[in-house]
LUMGU-989794 format. One record per atom (N, C-alpha, C, O): residue number from 1; residue in one letter; atom name; x, y, z. Coordinates in nm, 2 decimals, always signed. Layout:
# residues N
+-----+------+------+--------+--------+--------+
|  nr | rest | atom |     xx |     yy |     zz |
+-----+------+------+--------+--------+--------+
| NUM |    A |   CA |      X |      Y |      Z |
...
+-----+------+------+--------+--------+--------+
END
This chain:
# residues 88
+-----+------+------+--------+--------+--------+
|  nr | rest | atom |     xx |     yy |     zz |
+-----+------+------+--------+--------+--------+
|   1 |    M |    N |  -1.46 |  +1.45 |  +2.13 |
|   1 |    M |   CA |  -1.52 |  +1.41 |  +2.01 |
|   1 |    M |    C |  -1.49 |  +1.27 |  +1.97 |
|   1 |    M |    O |  -1.57 |  +1.19 |  +1.93 |
|   2 |    F |    N |  -1.36 |  +1.23 |  +1.99 |
|   2 |    F |   CA |  -1.31 |  +1.09 |  +1.96 |
|   2 |    F |    C |  -1.28 |  +1.02 |  +2.09 |
|   2 |    F |    O |  -1.16 |  +1.03 |  +2.13 |
|   3 |    D |    N |  -1.37 |  +0.96 |  +2.15 |
|   3 |    D |   CA |  -1.34 |  +0.89 |  +2.28 |
|   3 |    D |    C |  -1.24 |  +0.77 |  +2.25 |
|   3 |    D |    O |  -1.27 |  +0.69 |  +2.17 |
|   4 |    G |    N |  -1.13 |  +0.77 |  +2.33 |
|   4 |    G |   CA |  -1.04 |  +0.66 |  +2.32 |
|   4 |    G |    C |  -0.94 |  +0.68 |  +2.20 |
|   4 |    G |    O |  -0.85 |  +0.59 |  +2.19 |
|   5 |    L |    N |  -0.95 |  +0.78 |  +2.12 |
|   5 |    L |   CA |  -0.86 |  +0.80 |  +2.01 |
|   5 |    L |    C |  -0.76 |  +0.91 |  +2.04 |
|   5 |    L |    O |  -0.80 |  +1.01 |  +2.10 |
|   6 |    Q |    N |  -0.64 |  +0.90 |  +2.00 |
|   6 |    Q |   CA |  -0.53 |  +1.00 |  +2.03 |
|   6 |    Q |    C |  -0.51 |  +1.09 |  +1.90 |
|   6 |    Q |    O |  -0.49 |  +1.04 |  +1.79 |
|   7 |    T |    N |  -0.52 |  +1.22 |  +1.92 |
|   7 |    T |   CA |  -0.49 |  +1.31 |  +1.81 |
|   7 |    T |    C |  -0.34 |  +1.33 |  +1.79 |
|   7 |    T |    O |  -0.26 |  +1.33 |  +1.89 |
|   8 |    F |    N |  -0.30 |  +1.34 |  +1.66 |
|   8 |    F |   CA |  -0.16 |  +1.36 |  +1.63 |
|   8 |    F |    C |  -0.15 |  +1.46 |  +1.52 |
|   8 |    F |    O |  -0.24 |  +1.48 |  +1.44 |
|   9 |    D |    N |  -0.03 |  +1.52 |  +1.52 |
|   9 |    D |   CA |  +0.01 |  +1.61 |  +1.41 |
|   9 |    D |    C |  +0.14 |  +1.55 |  +1.35 |
|   9 |    D |    O |  +0.23 |  +1.52 |  +1.43 |
|  10 |    L |    N |  +0.15 |  +1.54 |  +1.22 |
|  10 |    L |   CA |  +0.26 |  +1.48 |  +1.16 |
|  10 |    L |    C |  +0.31 |  +1.57 |  +1.05 |
|  10 |    L |    O |  +0.23 |  +1.61 |  +0.96 |
|  11 |    A |    N |  +0.44 |  +1.61 |  +1.05 |
|  11 |    A |   CA |  +0.49 |  +1.70 |  +0.95 |
|  11 |    A |    C |  +0.55 |  +1.62 |  +0.84 |
|  11 |    A |    O |  +0.64 |  +1.53 |  +0.86 |
|  12 |    I |    N |  +0.49 |  +1.63 |  +0.72 |
|  12 |    I |   CA |  +0.54 |  +1.56 |  +0.60 |
|  12 |    I |    C |  +0.57 |  +1.66 |  +0.49 |
|  12 |    I |    O |  +0.49 |  +1.73 |  +0.45 |
|  13 |    N |    N |  +0.70 |  +1.66 |  +0.46 |
|  13 |    N |   CA |  +0.75 |  +1.76 |  +0.36 |
|  13 |    N |    C |  +0.72 |  +1.90 |  +0.40 |
|  13 |    N |    O |  +0.68 |  +1.98 |  +0.31 |
|  14 |    G |    N |  +0.72 |  +1.93 |  +0.52 |
|  14 |    G |   CA |  +0.70 |  +2.07 |  +0.57 |
|  14 |    G |    C |  +0.55 |  +2.10 |  +0.58 |
|  14 |    G |    O |  +0.51 |  +2.22 |  +0.60 |
|  15 |    V |    N |  +0.46 |  +2.00 |  +0.57 |
|  15 |    V |   CA |  +0.32 |  +2.03 |  +0.58 |
|  15 |    V |    C |  +0.26 |  +1.95 |  +0.70 |
|  15 |    V |    O |  +0.29 |  +1.83 |  +0.71 |
|  16 |    N |    N |  +0.19 |  +2.02 |  +0.78 |
|  16 |    N |   CA |  +0.13 |  +1.95 |  +0.90 |
|  16 |    N |    C |  +0.00 |  +1.88 |  +0.86 |
|  16 |    N |    O |  -0.09 |  +1.93 |  +0.81 |
|  17 |    I |    N |  +0.00 |  +1.75 |  +0.89 |
|  17 |    I |   CA |  -0.12 |  +1.66 |  +0.87 |
|  17 |    I |    C |  -0.18 |  +1.63 |  +1.01 |
|  17 |    I |    O |  -0.10 |  +1.58 |  +1.09 |
|  18 |    R |    N |  -0.31 |  +1.65 |  +1.03 |
|  18 |    R |   CA |  -0.37 |  +1.62 |  +1.15 |
|  18 |    R |    C |  -0.45 |  +1.49 |  +1.14 |
|  18 |    R |    O |  -0.51 |  +1.46 |  +1.03 |
|  19 |    G |    N |  -0.45 |  +1.41 |  +1.25 |
|  19 |    G |   CA |  -0.53 |  +1.29 |  +1.24 |
|  19 |    G |    C |  -0.55 |  +1.23 |  +1.38 |
|  19 |    G |    O |  -0.51 |  +1.30 |  +1.48 |
|  20 |    V |    N |  -0.61 |  +1.12 |  +1.39 |
|  20 |    V |   CA |  -0.63 |  +1.04 |  +1.51 |
|  20 |    V |    C |  -0.60 |  +0.90 |  +1.49 |
|  20 |    V |    O |  -0.60 |  +0.85 |  +1.38 |
|  21 |    T |    N |  -0.56 |  +0.83 |  +1.60 |
|  21 |    T |   CA |  -0.52 |  +0.69 |  +1.59 |
|  21 |    T |    C |  -0.56 |  +0.62 |  +1.72 |
|  21 |    T |    O |  -0.57 |  +0.68 |  +1.83 |
|  22 |    A |    N |  -0.59 |  +0.49 |  +1.71 |
|  22 |    A |   CA |  -0.62 |  +0.41 |  +1.83 |
|  22 |    A |    C |  -0.62 |  +0.26 |  +1.79 |
|  22 |    A |    O |  -0.62 |  +0.23 |  +1.67 |
|  23 |    G |    N |  -0.61 |  +0.17 |  +1.89 |
|  23 |    G |   CA |  -0.62 |  +0.03 |  +1.86 |
|  23 |    G |    C |  -0.49 |  -0.04 |  +1.84 |
|  23 |    G |    O |  -0.38 |  +0.02 |  +1.84 |
|  24 |    N |    N |  -0.50 |  -0.17 |  +1.83 |
|  24 |    N |   CA |  -0.39 |  -0.26 |  +1.80 |
|  24 |    N |    C |  -0.42 |  -0.36 |  +1.69 |
|  24 |    N |    O |  -0.54 |  -0.39 |  +1.68 |
|  25 |    G |    N |  -0.32 |  -0.40 |  +1.62 |
|  25 |    G |   CA |  -0.35 |  -0.50 |  +1.52 |
|  25 |    G |    C |  -0.31 |  -0.44 |  +1.38 |
|  25 |    G |    O |  -0.24 |  -0.35 |  +1.37 |
|  26 |    P |    N |  -0.37 |  -0.50 |  +1.28 |
|  26 |    P |   CA |  -0.34 |  -0.46 |  +1.14 |
|  26 |    P |    C |  -0.38 |  -0.31 |  +1.12 |
|  26 |    P |    O |  -0.49 |  -0.27 |  +1.17 |
|  27 |    P |    N |  -0.30 |  -0.23 |  +1.05 |
|  27 |    P |   CA |  -0.33 |  -0.09 |  +1.03 |
|  27 |    P |    C |  -0.45 |  -0.08 |  +0.93 |
|  27 |    P |    O |  -0.46 |  -0.15 |  +0.83 |
|  28 |    L |    N |  -0.53 |  +0.02 |  +0.96 |
|  28 |    L |   CA |  -0.64 |  +0.06 |  +0.87 |
|  28 |    L |    C |  -0.65 |  +0.21 |  +0.86 |
|  28 |    L |    O |  -0.67 |  +0.28 |  +0.95 |
|  29 |    L |    N |  -0.62 |  +0.26 |  +0.74 |
|  29 |    L |   CA |  -0.62 |  +0.41 |  +0.71 |
|  29 |    L |    C |  -0.75 |  +0.45 |  +0.66 |
|  29 |    L |    O |  -0.80 |  +0.40 |  +0.56 |
|  30 |    L |    N |  -0.82 |  +0.54 |  +0.73 |
|  30 |    L |   CA |  -0.95 |  +0.59 |  +0.69 |
|  30 |    L |    C |  -0.94 |  +0.72 |  +0.63 |
|  30 |    L |    O |  -0.89 |  +0.82 |  +0.69 |
|  31 |    L |    N |  -0.98 |  +0.74 |  +0.51 |
|  31 |    L |   CA |  -0.98 |  +0.86 |  +0.43 |
|  31 |    L |    C |  -1.12 |  +0.92 |  +0.41 |
|  31 |    L |    O |  -1.21 |  +0.84 |  +0.38 |
|  32 |    H |    N |  -1.13 |  +1.05 |  +0.43 |
|  32 |    H |   CA |  -1.26 |  +1.11 |  +0.41 |
|  32 |    H |    C |  -1.29 |  +1.15 |  +0.27 |
|  32 |    H |    O |  -1.19 |  +1.15 |  +0.19 |
|  33 |    G |    N |  -1.41 |  +1.19 |  +0.24 |
|  33 |    G |   CA |  -1.44 |  +1.23 |  +0.11 |
|  33 |    G |    C |  -1.44 |  +1.39 |  +0.10 |
|  33 |    G |    O |  -1.40 |  +1.45 |  +0.20 |
|  34 |    Y |    N |  -1.49 |  +1.44 |  -0.01 |
|  34 |    Y |   CA |  -1.49 |  +1.58 |  -0.03 |
|  34 |    Y |    C |  -1.63 |  +1.63 |  +0.01 |
|  34 |    Y |    O |  -1.73 |  +1.57 |  -0.03 |
|  35 |    P |    N |  -1.65 |  +1.74 |  +0.08 |
|  35 |    P |   CA |  -1.56 |  +1.83 |  +0.15 |
|  35 |    P |    C |  -1.55 |  +1.80 |  +0.30 |
|  35 |    P |    O |  -1.56 |  +1.90 |  +0.37 |
|  36 |    Q |    N |  -1.53 |  +1.68 |  +0.34 |
|  36 |    Q |   CA |  -1.54 |  +1.64 |  +0.48 |
|  36 |    Q |    C |  -1.40 |  +1.65 |  +0.55 |
|  36 |    Q |    O |  -1.31 |  +1.71 |  +0.49 |
|  37 |    S |    N |  -1.39 |  +1.60 |  +0.67 |
|  37 |    S |   CA |  -1.27 |  +1.59 |  +0.74 |
|  37 |    S |    C |  -1.26 |  +1.45 |  +0.81 |
|  37 |    S |    O |  -1.36 |  +1.37 |  +0.80 |
|  38 |    H |    N |  -1.16 |  +1.43 |  +0.89 |
|  38 |    H |   CA |  -1.15 |  +1.30 |  +0.96 |
|  38 |    H |    C |  -1.27 |  +1.28 |  +1.06 |
|  38 |    H |    O |  -1.29 |  +1.17 |  +1.11 |
|  39 |    L |    N |  -1.34 |  +1.39 |  +1.09 |
|  39 |    L |   CA |  -1.45 |  +1.38 |  +1.19 |
|  39 |    L |    C |  -1.56 |  +1.29 |  +1.13 |
|  39 |    L |    O |  -1.65 |  +1.25 |  +1.21 |
|  40 |    I |    N |  -1.57 |  +1.26 |  +1.00 |
|  40 |    I |   CA |  -1.67 |  +1.18 |  +0.95 |
|  40 |    I |    C |  -1.66 |  +1.04 |  +1.01 |
|  40 |    I |    O |  -1.76 |  +0.96 |  +1.01 |
|  41 |    W |    N |  -1.54 |  +1.00 |  +1.06 |
|  41 |    W |   CA |  -1.52 |  +0.87 |  +1.12 |
|  41 |    W |    C |  -1.55 |  +0.86 |  +1.27 |
|  41 |    W |    O |  -1.52 |  +0.75 |  +1.33 |
|  42 |    R |    N |  -1.60 |  +0.96 |  +1.33 |
|  42 |    R |   CA |  -1.60 |  +0.97 |  +1.48 |
|  42 |    R |    C |  -1.69 |  +0.86 |  +1.54 |
|  42 |    R |    O |  -1.66 |  +0.82 |  +1.65 |
|  43 |    R |    N |  -1.79 |  +0.81 |  +1.47 |
|  43 |    R |   CA |  -1.87 |  +0.70 |  +1.53 |
|  43 |    R |    C |  -1.81 |  +0.56 |  +1.50 |
|  43 |    R |    O |  -1.82 |  +0.47 |  +1.58 |
|  44 |    L |    N |  -1.76 |  +0.54 |  +1.38 |
|  44 |    L |   CA |  -1.71 |  +0.41 |  +1.34 |
|  44 |    L |    C |  -1.57 |  +0.38 |  +1.39 |
|  44 |    L |    O |  -1.54 |  +0.26 |  +1.42 |
|  45 |    A |    N |  -1.48 |  +0.48 |  +1.39 |
|  45 |    A |   CA |  -1.34 |  +0.46 |  +1.43 |
|  45 |    A |    C |  -1.32 |  +0.39 |  +1.56 |
|  45 |    A |    O |  -1.24 |  +0.29 |  +1.57 |
|  46 |    P |    N |  -1.39 |  +0.43 |  +1.67 |
|  46 |    P |   CA |  -1.37 |  +0.36 |  +1.80 |
|  46 |    P |    C |  -1.41 |  +0.21 |  +1.79 |
|  46 |    P |    O |  -1.35 |  +0.12 |  +1.86 |
|  47 |    Q |    N |  -1.51 |  +0.17 |  +1.71 |
|  47 |    Q |   CA |  -1.55 |  +0.03 |  +1.70 |
|  47 |    Q |    C |  -1.45 |  -0.04 |  +1.62 |
|  47 |    Q |    O |  -1.41 |  -0.16 |  +1.65 |
|  48 |    L |    N |  -1.39 |  +0.02 |  +1.51 |
|  48 |    L |   CA |  -1.29 |  -0.05 |  +1.43 |
|  48 |    L |    C |  -1.16 |  -0.07 |  +1.51 |
|  48 |    L |    O |  -1.09 |  -0.16 |  +1.49 |
|  49 |    A |    N |  -1.14 |  +0.03 |  +1.61 |
|  49 |    A |   CA |  -1.01 |  +0.02 |  +1.69 |
|  49 |    A |    C |  -1.01 |  -0.10 |  +1.78 |
|  49 |    A |    O |  -0.91 |  -0.13 |  +1.84 |
|  50 |    Q |    N |  -1.12 |  -0.17 |  +1.80 |
|  50 |    Q |   CA |  -1.13 |  -0.29 |  +1.88 |
|  50 |    Q |    C |  -1.06 |  -0.40 |  +1.81 |
|  50 |    Q |    O |  -1.03 |  -0.50 |  +1.87 |
|  51 |    H |    N |  -1.05 |  -0.39 |  +1.67 |
|  51 |    H |   CA |  -1.00 |  -0.50 |  +1.59 |
|  51 |    H |    C |  -0.87 |  -0.47 |  +1.52 |
|  51 |    H |    O |  -0.80 |  -0.56 |  +1.47 |
|  52 |    C |    N |  -0.83 |  -0.34 |  +1.50 |
|  52 |    C |   CA |  -0.72 |  -0.30 |  +1.43 |
|  52 |    C |    C |  -0.66 |  -0.17 |  +1.47 |
|  52 |    C |    O |  -0.73 |  -0.10 |  +1.56 |
|  53 |    T |    N |  -0.55 |  -0.13 |  +1.42 |
|  53 |    T |   CA |  -0.50 |  +0.00 |  +1.45 |
|  53 |    T |    C |  -0.56 |  +0.10 |  +1.35 |
|  53 |    T |    O |  -0.53 |  +0.09 |  +1.23 |
|  54 |    V |    N |  -0.64 |  +0.19 |  +1.39 |
|  54 |    V |   CA |  -0.71 |  +0.29 |  +1.31 |
|  54 |    V |    C |  -0.63 |  +0.41 |  +1.30 |
|  54 |    V |    O |  -0.59 |  +0.47 |  +1.40 |
|  55 |    V |    N |  -0.62 |  +0.47 |  +1.18 |
|  55 |    V |   CA |  -0.55 |  +0.60 |  +1.15 |
|  55 |    V |    C |  -0.65 |  +0.67 |  +1.06 |
|  55 |    V |    O |  -0.67 |  +0.63 |  +0.95 |
|  56 |    A |    N |  -0.70 |  +0.78 |  +1.11 |
|  56 |    A |   CA |  -0.79 |  +0.87 |  +1.03 |
|  56 |    A |    C |  -0.73 |  +1.01 |  +1.02 |
|  56 |    A |    O |  -0.70 |  +1.07 |  +1.13 |
|  57 |    T |    N |  -0.70 |  +1.06 |  +0.90 |
|  57 |    T |   CA |  -0.63 |  +1.18 |  +0.89 |
|  57 |    T |    C |  -0.72 |  +1.28 |  +0.80 |
|  57 |    T |    O |  -0.81 |  +1.24 |  +0.73 |
|  58 |    D |    N |  -0.69 |  +1.41 |  +0.81 |
|  58 |    D |   CA |  -0.75 |  +1.51 |  +0.72 |
|  58 |    D |    C |  -0.66 |  +1.51 |  +0.60 |
|  58 |    D |    O |  -0.54 |  +1.52 |  +0.61 |
|  59 |    L |    N |  -0.72 |  +1.52 |  +0.48 |
|  59 |    L |   CA |  -0.65 |  +1.54 |  +0.36 |
|  59 |    L |    C |  -0.59 |  +1.67 |  +0.36 |
|  59 |    L |    O |  -0.63 |  +1.76 |  +0.43 |
|  60 |    R |    N |  -0.48 |  +1.69 |  +0.29 |
|  60 |    R |   CA |  -0.41 |  +1.82 |  +0.28 |
|  60 |    R |    C |  -0.52 |  +1.93 |  +0.24 |
|  60 |    R |    O |  -0.59 |  +1.91 |  +0.14 |
|  61 |    G |    N |  -0.52 |  +2.04 |  +0.32 |
|  61 |    G |   CA |  -0.61 |  +2.15 |  +0.29 |
|  61 |    G |    C |  -0.75 |  +2.13 |  +0.34 |
|  61 |    G |    O |  -0.84 |  +2.22 |  +0.32 |
|  62 |    Y |    N |  -0.78 |  +2.02 |  +0.42 |
|  62 |    Y |   CA |  -0.91 |  +2.00 |  +0.48 |
|  62 |    Y |    C |  -0.89 |  +1.99 |  +0.63 |
|  62 |    Y |    O |  -0.78 |  +1.95 |  +0.68 |
|  63 |    G |    N |  -1.00 |  +2.02 |  +0.70 |
|  63 |    G |   CA |  -0.99 |  +2.01 |  +0.85 |
|  63 |    G |    C |  -0.88 |  +2.09 |  +0.90 |
|  63 |    G |    O |  -0.87 |  +2.21 |  +0.88 |
|  64 |    H |    N |  -0.80 |  +2.02 |  +0.98 |
|  64 |    H |   CA |  -0.68 |  +2.08 |  +1.05 |
|  64 |    H |    C |  -0.55 |  +2.06 |  +0.98 |
|  64 |    H |    O |  -0.45 |  +2.09 |  +1.03 |
|  65 |    S |    N |  -0.55 |  +1.99 |  +0.86 |
|  65 |    S |   CA |  -0.43 |  +1.97 |  +0.79 |
|  65 |    S |    C |  -0.40 |  +2.10 |  +0.70 |
|  65 |    S |    O |  -0.49 |  +2.16 |  +0.65 |
|  66 |    E |    N |  -0.27 |  +2.13 |  +0.69 |
|  66 |    E |   CA |  -0.23 |  +2.24 |  +0.62 |
|  66 |    E |    C |  -0.22 |  +2.21 |  +0.47 |
|  66 |    E |    O |  -0.21 |  +2.10 |  +0.43 |
|  67 |    N |    N |  -0.22 |  +2.32 |  +0.39 |
|  67 |    N |   CA |  -0.18 |  +2.31 |  +0.25 |
|  67 |    N |    C |  -0.12 |  +2.45 |  +0.21 |
|  67 |    N |    O |  -0.20 |  +2.55 |  +0.19 |
|  68 |    P |    N |  +0.01 |  +2.46 |  +0.21 |
|  68 |    P |   CA |  +0.07 |  +2.58 |  +0.17 |
|  68 |    P |    C |  +0.02 |  +2.63 |  +0.03 |
|  68 |    P |    O |  +0.00 |  +2.55 |  -0.06 |
|  69 |    L |    N |  +0.00 |  +2.76 |  +0.01 |
|  69 |    L |   CA |  -0.05 |  +2.81 |  -0.11 |
|  69 |    L |    C |  +0.04 |  +2.78 |  -0.23 |
|  69 |    L |    O |  -0.01 |  +2.77 |  -0.34 |
|  70 |    A |    N |  +0.17 |  +2.77 |  -0.20 |
|  70 |    A |   CA |  +0.27 |  +2.74 |  -0.31 |
|  70 |    A |    C |  +0.26 |  +2.60 |  -0.36 |
|  70 |    A |    O |  +0.32 |  +2.57 |  -0.47 |
|  71 |    V |    N |  +0.19 |  +2.51 |  -0.29 |
|  71 |    V |   CA |  +0.19 |  +2.37 |  -0.33 |
|  71 |    V |    C |  +0.04 |  +2.33 |  -0.36 |
|  71 |    V |    O |  -0.04 |  +2.32 |  -0.27 |
|  72 |    P |    N |  +0.01 |  +2.32 |  -0.49 |
|  72 |    P |   CA |  -0.12 |  +2.28 |  -0.53 |
|  72 |    P |    C |  -0.16 |  +2.14 |  -0.48 |
|  72 |    P |    O |  -0.07 |  +2.05 |  -0.48 |
|  73 |    I |    N |  -0.29 |  +2.12 |  -0.45 |
|  73 |    I |   CA |  -0.33 |  +1.99 |  -0.41 |
|  73 |    I |    C |  -0.36 |  +1.91 |  -0.54 |
|  73 |    I |    O |  -0.44 |  +1.95 |  -0.62 |
|  74 |    T |    N |  -0.29 |  +1.80 |  -0.56 |
|  74 |    T |   CA |  -0.30 |  +1.71 |  -0.67 |
|  74 |    T |    C |  -0.31 |  +1.57 |  -0.62 |
|  74 |    T |    O |  -0.28 |  +1.54 |  -0.50 |
|  75 |    K |    N |  -0.34 |  +1.47 |  -0.71 |
|  75 |    K |   CA |  -0.34 |  +1.33 |  -0.67 |
|  75 |    K |    C |  -0.20 |  +1.29 |  -0.63 |
|  75 |    K |    O |  -0.18 |  +1.21 |  -0.53 |
|  76 |    G |    N |  -0.10 |  +1.35 |  -0.69 |
|  76 |    G |   CA |  +0.04 |  +1.32 |  -0.66 |
|  76 |    G |    C |  +0.08 |  +1.37 |  -0.52 |
|  76 |    G |    O |  +0.15 |  +1.29 |  -0.45 |
|  77 |    T |    N |  +0.04 |  +1.49 |  -0.48 |
|  77 |    T |   CA |  +0.08 |  +1.54 |  -0.35 |
|  77 |    T |    C |  +0.00 |  +1.46 |  -0.24 |
|  77 |    T |    O |  +0.06 |  +1.43 |  -0.14 |
|  78 |    Q |    N |  -0.12 |  +1.43 |  -0.27 |
|  78 |    Q |   CA |  -0.20 |  +1.35 |  -0.17 |
|  78 |    Q |    C |  -0.14 |  +1.21 |  -0.16 |
|  78 |    Q |    O |  -0.12 |  +1.16 |  -0.05 |
|  79 |    N |    N |  -0.10 |  +1.14 |  -0.27 |
|  79 |    N |   CA |  -0.04 |  +1.01 |  -0.26 |
|  79 |    N |    C |  +0.09 |  +1.01 |  -0.19 |
|  79 |    N |    O |  +0.12 |  +0.92 |  -0.12 |
|  80 |    G |    N |  +0.17 |  +1.12 |  -0.21 |
|  80 |    G |   CA |  +0.29 |  +1.13 |  -0.14 |
|  80 |    G |    C |  +0.27 |  +1.14 |  +0.01 |
|  80 |    G |    O |  +0.35 |  +1.09 |  +0.09 |
|  81 |    T |    N |  +0.17 |  +1.21 |  +0.05 |
|  81 |    T |   CA |  +0.14 |  +1.22 |  +0.19 |
|  81 |    T |    C |  +0.10 |  +1.08 |  +0.25 |
|  81 |    T |    O |  +0.15 |  +1.05 |  +0.36 |
|  82 |    W |    N |  +0.02 |  +1.00 |  +0.18 |
|  82 |    W |   CA |  -0.02 |  +0.87 |  +0.24 |
|  82 |    W |    C |  +0.10 |  +0.77 |  +0.24 |
|  82 |    W |    O |  +0.11 |  +0.69 |  +0.33 |
|  83 |    R |    N |  +0.19 |  +0.78 |  +0.14 |
|  83 |    R |   CA |  +0.31 |  +0.70 |  +0.14 |
|  83 |    R |    C |  +0.39 |  +0.73 |  +0.26 |
|  83 |    R |    O |  +0.45 |  +0.64 |  +0.32 |
|  84 |    A |    N |  +0.41 |  +0.86 |  +0.29 |
|  84 |    A |   CA |  +0.49 |  +0.90 |  +0.41 |
|  84 |    A |    C |  +0.42 |  +0.86 |  +0.54 |
|  84 |    A |    O |  +0.50 |  +0.82 |  +0.63 |
|  85 |    I |    N |  +0.29 |  +0.86 |  +0.55 |
|  85 |    I |   CA |  +0.22 |  +0.82 |  +0.67 |
|  85 |    I |    C |  +0.24 |  +0.67 |  +0.69 |
|  85 |    I |    O |  +0.27 |  +0.62 |  +0.80 |
|  86 |    R |    N |  +0.24 |  +0.59 |  +0.58 |
|  86 |    R |   CA |  +0.26 |  +0.45 |  +0.59 |
|  86 |    R |    C |  +0.40 |  +0.41 |  +0.64 |
|  86 |    R |    O |  +0.41 |  +0.31 |  +0.71 |
|  87 |    S |    N |  +0.49 |  +0.49 |  +0.61 |
|  87 |    S |   CA |  +0.63 |  +0.46 |  +0.65 |
|  87 |    S |    C |  +0.67 |  +0.50 |  +0.79 |
|  87 |    S |    O |  +0.77 |  +0.47 |  +0.84 |
|  88 |    V |    N |  +0.57 |  +0.57 |  +0.86 |
|  88 |    V |   CA |  +0.60 |  +0.62 |  +1.00 |
|  88 |    V |    C |  +0.58 |  +0.50 |  +1.09 |
|  88 |    V |    O |  +0.59 |  +0.52 |  +1.21 |
+-----+------+------+--------+--------+--------+
END
């Protein structure tokens, strides 16, 4: 599905986040809309990876990313996820 991009799973605060990454250079985080997944970037991400490091993830509770029932999805939990990804 994603030619040249590497799939990864990242555990953040006990929640598995699925995504893909490729390329070299300045980082570019690609976020999908509702109700999509990281697959929305399948055509554009390989082209962007020629110029930067592309990271496309599934939001919590979408695609292959988890969302435990005990943790509601809010702007705060999503923002915490992206802050943790940036620090990796």
